[in-house]
C-alpha positions as a printed Julia matrix, in Angstrom:
296×3 Matrix{Float64}:
 -35.26   81.83   97.99
 -38.66   82.71   97.96
 -38.32   82.6   101.88
 -35.1    84.81  101.56
 -36.75   87.36   99.48
 -40.28   87.52  101.71
 -38.22   88.75  104.55
 -36.08   90.77  102.28
 -39.84   92.56  101.59
 -40.26   92.88  104.91
 -37.53   94.54  105.21
 -37.45   97.34  102.84
 -41.65   97.13  104.33
 -40.14   98.54  107.7
 -37.7   101.81  105.9
 -39.32  104.41  105.81
 -40.29  103.38  109.14
 -37.28  103.29  110.22
 -35.65  106.32  108.72
 -38.82  108.5   110.14
 -38.12  107.69  113.41
 -34.21  106.72  113.95
 -33.03  109.5   117.02
 -36.93  109.67  118.44
 -37.75  108.97  121.99
 -39.98  106.13  121.76
 -41.0   105.49  125.55
 -42.52  102.04  126.74
 -44.72  100.95  129.35
 -44.64   96.85  130.56
 -47.7    95.79  131.97
 -47.32   93.48  134.58
 -48.53   90.02  133.42
 -45.71   90.86  130.76
 -43.52   91.17  132.94
 -45.14   87.42  134.55
 -44.17   85.99  131.65
 -40.65   84.92  130.94
 -41.41   84.44  127.62
 -43.4    87.24  126.1
 -40.75   89.29  128.0
 -37.8    88.42  126.47
 -39.45   88.33  122.93
 -41.07   92.41  124.06
 -37.0    92.76  124.84
 -35.28   91.61  121.62
 -38.05   93.87  119.88
 -36.69   96.51  122.53
 -33.27   95.8   121.29
 -33.64   96.02  117.5
 -35.51   99.36  118.13
 -32.09  100.03  119.42
 -30.16   98.84  117.23
 -31.64  100.87  114.03
 -31.38  104.54  115.89
 -34.25  104.71  117.71
 -34.27  105.94  120.93
 -36.35  103.25  123.51
 -36.84  104.48  126.92
 -38.56  101.48  128.72
 -40.89  102.51  131.92
 -42.25   99.06  134.4
 -44.41   98.87  137.21
 -44.86   95.66  139.14
 -47.71   95.0   140.91
 -48.52   91.4   141.0
 -44.19   90.83  142.41
 -44.8    93.52  144.87
 -47.79   91.45  145.73
 -45.75   88.23  146.12
 -43.34   89.58  148.0
 -45.85   91.31  150.98
 -47.5    88.06  150.97
 -44.83   86.35  151.68
 -43.52   89.13  154.22
 -47.01   88.23  156.06
 -48.58   91.42  154.75
 -51.82   91.31  153.0
 -51.91   93.45  149.77
 -54.51   96.24  150.93
 -55.92   98.72  147.74
 -58.87  101.82  148.51
 -59.97  102.92  144.98
 -57.3   101.22  142.62
 -54.24  102.48  144.81
 -51.81   99.94  146.99
 -52.14  101.33  150.58
 -48.29  101.93  150.94
 -46.78  101.65  154.54
 -43.59  101.9   155.85
 -42.7    98.15  155.63
 -45.19   97.82  152.56
 -42.49  100.49  151.03
 -39.49   99.1   151.5
 -40.95   95.75  149.94
 -41.98   97.92  146.59
 -38.38   99.16  146.48
 -36.53   96.06  146.89
 -39.45   94.66  143.97
 -39.21   97.17  141.6
 -35.35   98.31  142.13
 -33.3    95.01  142.89
 -35.84   92.68  140.59
 -37.09   93.56  137.82
 -35.8    96.72  137.33
 -32.09   94.94  137.3
 -33.97   91.36  135.39
 -34.78   93.34  132.47
 -31.33   95.65  132.14
 -29.4    91.29  132.6
 -31.63   90.88  129.69
 -31.83   93.42  127.57
 -28.0    93.34  127.48
 -28.02   89.91  126.86
 -30.1    89.98  123.32
 -26.68   93.05  123.17
 -27.72   96.31  123.55
 -26.6    98.17  126.26
 -29.3    99.26  129.19
 -29.09  101.47  132.03
 -31.7   100.88  135.07
 -33.03  103.56  137.41
 -35.93  104.64  139.17
 -38.27  107.94  139.41
 -36.21  109.33  142.64
 -32.71  109.25  141.37
 -32.27  113.06  140.46
 -36.3   113.53  141.71
 -36.64  112.49  138.5
 -40.33  111.77  139.49
 -41.11  114.41  142.16
 -44.19  113.77  143.75
 -46.8   114.81  146.93
 -48.85  112.36  148.57
 -52.3   110.47  147.58
 -55.19  110.68  149.55
 -57.6   109.2   147.85
 -61.45  110.74  147.9
 -63.37  107.41  148.97
 -67.28  107.37  149.08
 -69.03  104.99  151.75
 -72.17  105.1   149.49
 -73.08  107.46  146.55
 -75.84  109.0   148.97
 -72.81  110.39  151.24
 -69.48  113.16  150.98
 -66.47  111.5   150.13
 -63.77  111.65  152.99
 -59.55  111.55  152.0
 -57.5   108.46  153.12
 -54.46  108.14  153.88
 -52.84  105.11  151.8
 -49.5   105.53  152.92
 -46.63  105.91  150.63
 -48.14  106.46  147.69
 -47.4   110.24  145.46
 -48.7   112.33  142.78
 -46.84  113.3   140.01
 -46.28  117.03  140.23
 -42.74  117.52  138.28
 -40.55  115.52  135.93
 -37.12  116.57  135.53
 -35.81  114.37  132.69
 -32.51  114.9   132.96
 -31.39  111.27  134.32
 -32.73  109.65  131.41
 -31.36  111.74  128.78
 -28.49  111.16  130.33
 -28.69  107.44  130.05
 -29.52  108.41  126.13
 -26.63  110.61  126.16
 -24.58  108.09  126.67
 -26.25  105.55  123.89
 -27.92  102.95  126.66
 -31.5   102.2   126.92
 -32.59  103.65  130.07
 -35.07  101.32  131.83
 -37.26  103.25  135.01
 -38.56  101.69  137.49
 -41.83  103.57  139.17
 -41.2   105.12  142.49
 -40.82  109.09  143.23
 -39.49  111.31  145.86
 -41.09  113.32  147.86
 -40.39  117.32  149.53
 -40.19  115.53  152.33
 -36.77  113.24  151.27
 -39.51  110.06  151.85
 -40.05  107.6   148.3
 -43.08  106.61  147.43
 -45.24  104.04  145.3
 -46.27  105.62  141.84
 -48.91  104.8   139.91
 -46.67  103.05  136.75
 -48.99  104.18  134.0
 -49.12  107.97  135.03
 -45.77  107.26  135.43
 -45.34  106.71  131.71
 -47.62  109.24  130.02
 -46.11  112.11  132.71
 -42.2   110.95  131.12
 -43.33  110.66  127.77
 -44.38  114.09  127.91
 -41.54  115.78  129.81
 -38.95  113.52  127.04
 -40.82  115.01  124.3
 -41.56  111.22  123.07
 -42.35  110.87  119.62
 -44.42  107.67  120.69
 -45.89  106.43  123.87
 -46.56  102.71  124.06
 -48.47  100.64  126.64
 -48.06   96.77  125.94
 -50.84   94.67  127.96
 -52.58   91.14  127.92
 -55.07   93.27  126.15
 -56.02   93.74  122.03
 -56.35   97.16  122.23
 -59.16   99.56  123.06
 -62.36   96.93  123.12
 -66.27   99.58  121.81
 -67.31   95.77  123.64
 -64.81   94.44  126.87
 -66.04   91.0   126.35
 -66.19   91.15  122.4
 -62.43   90.91  120.84
 -63.78   91.4   117.33
 -64.82   95.53  117.99
 -61.35   96.91  118.29
 -61.0   100.33  118.43
 -57.57  100.86  115.37
 -57.43  104.81  116.11
 -59.11  107.27  117.7
 -58.48  111.13  118.06
 -58.55  112.09  121.7
 -61.94  113.75  121.83
 -63.71  110.88  120.56
 -61.52  109.05  123.64
 -63.42  112.14  126.24
 -66.52  110.97  125.25
 -65.76  107.08  125.39
 -64.26  107.95  129.11
 -67.85  109.81  130.02
 -70.37  107.04  128.23
 -68.33  104.75  130.48
 -67.07  102.77  127.78
 -63.87  102.25  129.06
 -64.2   100.92  132.53
 -61.86   98.83  135.24
 -57.56   98.4   134.66
 -58.16   99.83  130.98
 -59.16  102.91  132.86
 -55.89  104.76  133.45
 -53.76  103.38  131.12
 -56.08  105.57  128.57
 -56.44  108.62  130.87
 -52.84  108.55  130.77
 -52.71  107.64  127.55
 -55.24  110.75  126.94
 -53.15  113.27  128.44
 -49.79  112.32  126.86
 -51.05  113.33  123.09
 -52.58  116.64  125.03
 -49.44  117.37  125.87
 -47.01  116.6   122.94
 -46.37  112.85  122.09
 -47.57  112.7   119.16
 -49.14  108.96  119.23
 -49.71  106.93  122.1
 -50.99  103.08  121.53
 -52.11  100.18  123.56
 -51.46   96.34  121.89
 -51.68   93.22  122.84
 -47.95   92.59  124.41
 -48.76   89.04  124.06
 -48.54   88.69  120.52
 -45.2    87.58  119.43
 -43.15   91.09  118.04
 -46.77   93.46  118.85
 -44.37   96.14  119.21
 -42.79   95.63  116.02
 -45.46   94.82  113.93
 -47.24   98.37  115.43
 -44.45  100.58  114.42
 -42.61   98.92  111.44
 -45.36   97.58  109.01
 -48.26   99.48  107.45
 -51.04   97.92  109.07
 -50.23   98.58  113.0
 -52.54   96.38  115.75
 -53.86   97.25  118.56
 -55.09  100.67  119.62
 -53.93  104.19  118.45
 -54.36  107.97  120.2
 -53.45  110.9   118.58
 -54.4   114.45  119.21
């Protein structure tokens, strides 16, 4: 009986959060490491279905870098990166599209429906949801030479988001699952950074929250010290940490995307550890969240 009482207390603790977020959009970006671990992915998607079942409107955005690299190697193509961006020629973009849409997106939709919610897969090219321009990153051969733009193929930078396709799925009572592909004015398909996509879509949907599920505890003042977690940060503090180069490596694009999102109308962004069981529910439905939250 005591165990049942404890479970009831947990539900009561969640009640004000359920009431506050009912009907609100919460955009969730699933990181590559999470997608490659079946147990962690299933646990996260069960949390997503729970959110959907209590009246919140989750929107899932995913990339799939590790799987794309695997499939490129199987096709005899060696993955190459310039300034952190995948070099994506005509052969590579076909593999990117196949991997994101027909493998990862389909798999996530099927799992969500197995757990009891209706879902619908789509990508940024549907309804020109993500309109992009060709991205040519500027690269310096050494610090003393001027940078030169480098053509890395079908890689795009988002210039406009049309939220109508996602809103239509939400109106149907379904859970949108979005693969991060974009469409150019030339009607070509482009590979788009998943963190950037998540932030821009969250802004366009006027999401209540944007949550990045990663393989780290959150934002750490010292990346080598798990106990240096920064639990809550104002946008101006985040900008200072970026200038001081406290934030580097793989965390950099996530934090930059999170910062832009809160500056452009998303109430809060969160960076949490998707490896922790029910980390999503702990962050949203308990008095003491986990990970790092960024607010304006």
